[in-house]
C-alpha positions in Angstrom: 75.9 87.7 -31.0 79.4 86.2 -31.2 79.8 84.2 -34.4 81.9 81.1 -34.1 84.6 79.9 -36.5 82.0 77.6 -38.2 78.7 79.5 -38.1 75.5 77.7 -38.5 73.5 79.0 -41.4 69.9 78.2 -42.2 69.4 78.0 -46.0 65.8 78.2 -47.3 64.7 77.7 -50.9 61.5 76.8 -52.7 61.0 73.9 -55.1 60.0 74.1 -58.8 56.3 74.5 -59.7 54.1 75.0 -62.7 52.2 78.3 -62.6 48.5 77.8 -63.1 48.5 74.1 -62.2 50.4 73.8 -58.9 48.6 75.4 -55.9 51.7 75.1 -53.6 55.4 74.5 -53.8 57.7 72.9 -51.2 59.9 75.1 -49.0 63.0 73.4 -47.6 65.2 74.7 -44.7 68.7 73.2 -44.2 70.8 74.1 -41.2 74.5 73.6 -41.7 77.6 74.1 -39.6 80.2 75.3 -42.0 80.1 73.9 -45.5 80.2 70.2 -44.7 77.9 69.4 -41.8 74.2 69.2 -42.1 72.5 69.6 -38.7 68.9 69.8 -39.6 66.3 69.7 -42.4 62.8 70.9 -42.4 60.0 70.9 -45.0 56.9 73.1 -45.4 54.8 74.2 -48.3 53.6 77.6 -49.4 50.9 78.7 -51.9 52.3 79.8 -55.3 52.2 83.6 -55.4 50.9 83.5 -51.8 50.5 86.4 -49.5 52.4 87.3 -46.3 55.4 85.0 -46.9 57.4 87.1 -44.4 55.1 86.3 -41.5 54.9 82.6 -42.6 58.7 82.4 -42.7 59.0 84.1 -39.3 56.6 81.6 -37.7 58.2 78.6 -39.4 61.7 79.5 -38.6 60.7 80.4 -35.0 59.1 77.0 -34.6 62.1 74.9 -35.9 63.7 72.8 -33.2 67.1 73.8 -34.4 66.3 77.6 -34.6 68.3 78.5 -31.5 71.5 77.1 -33.1 71.3 79.3 -36.2 73.5 82.3 -36.7 71.9 83.6 -39.9 69.4 82.9 -42.6 70.1 82.7 -46.4 67.2 82.8 -48.8 67.3 81.6 -52.4 66.2 85.0 -53.7 64.0 87.9 -52.6 60.9 86.0 -53.8 59.7 82.5 -52.9 57.0 80.4 -54.4 56.7 82.7 -57.4 55.8 86.3 -56.5 55.8 86.0 -52.7 58.2 88.9 -51.9 60.1 88.5 -48.6 60.6 91.7 -46.5 64.2 91.0 -45.4 64.4 93.6 -42.6 61.1 92.5 -41.2 62.1 88.8 -41.2 65.4 89.7 -39.5 63.5 91.6 -36.8 61.0 88.8 -36.3 63.6 86.0 -36.1 66.4 88.0 -34.4 68.8 86.7 -37.0 70.6 88.4 -39.9 68.8 87.5 -43.2 70.1 87.8 -46.7 68.8 86.8 -50.1 71.2 85.3 -52.7 70.6 85.1 -56.4 71.7 82.1 -58.4 72.5 84.0 -61.6 75.8 85.8 -62.1 74.9 89.5 -62.4 78.1 90.5 -64.1 76.4 90.9 -67.5 73.5 92.8 -66.0 73.0 96.5 -65.1 73.4 95.5 -61.4 77.1 94.8 -62.1 77.5 98.2 -63.8 76.0 99.9 -60.7 78.2 98.0 -58.3 81.3 98.9 -60.3 80.3 102.6 -60.4 79.9 102.4 -56.6 83.3 100.9 -56.1 81.8 97.6 -55.1 82.8 95.4 -58.1 83.9 92.6 -55.9 80.2 92.1 -54.9 79.2 91.3 -58.5 80.2 87.6 -58.1 79.6 85.1 -55.3 79.4 81.4 -54.7 76.1 79.9 -53.6 76.3 79.2 -49.8 76.2 75.5 -49.2 73.1 75.4 -47.0 71.2 77.2 -49.8 72.6 74.8 -52.4 71.5 71.8 -50.4 68.0 73.3 -49.7 67.6 73.9 -53.4 68.5 70.3 -54.3 66.2 68.9 -51.6 63.3 71.1 -52.7 63.7 70.0 -56.3 63.7 66.4 -55.2 60.6 66.8 -53.1 58.8 68.5 -56.0 60.0 66.3 -58.9 61.1 63.1 -57.3 64.8 63.8 -57.9 67.0 66.8 -58.3 68.8 67.7 -61.5 72.1 68.3 -59.7 72.3 71.9 -60.8 72.4 74.2 -57.8 
């Protein structure tokens, strides 16, 4: 696949929830062309600590009207809705798109940063949150709470 100058990324994140009292949490997908043009937004919900999140995401992404325009998927972490672990390679195979998980916390003070430095990959220890993921995070918080806190 040839990636254009302004790729379209699908950012997916979950909303906040209270363990033990919330049965589900919202999932929001935002398709953006570059960092400044929102082209689509989709909403779903997923059980907190639910099973088979990878298959759910593959079906959901595959059914989105704007799926064919996407060049890649960015998830707000390796887990969604609590402890629902996403199998990134399986999701990439199922969607036919590159998939990556991005953490919100800076790992520079963590053992991960030490391992990256030892491997000669220190530049990978810091990164900005991709805009489609940031917008998905804000929308998911607004759906769950009524408004976002503006911290994404």
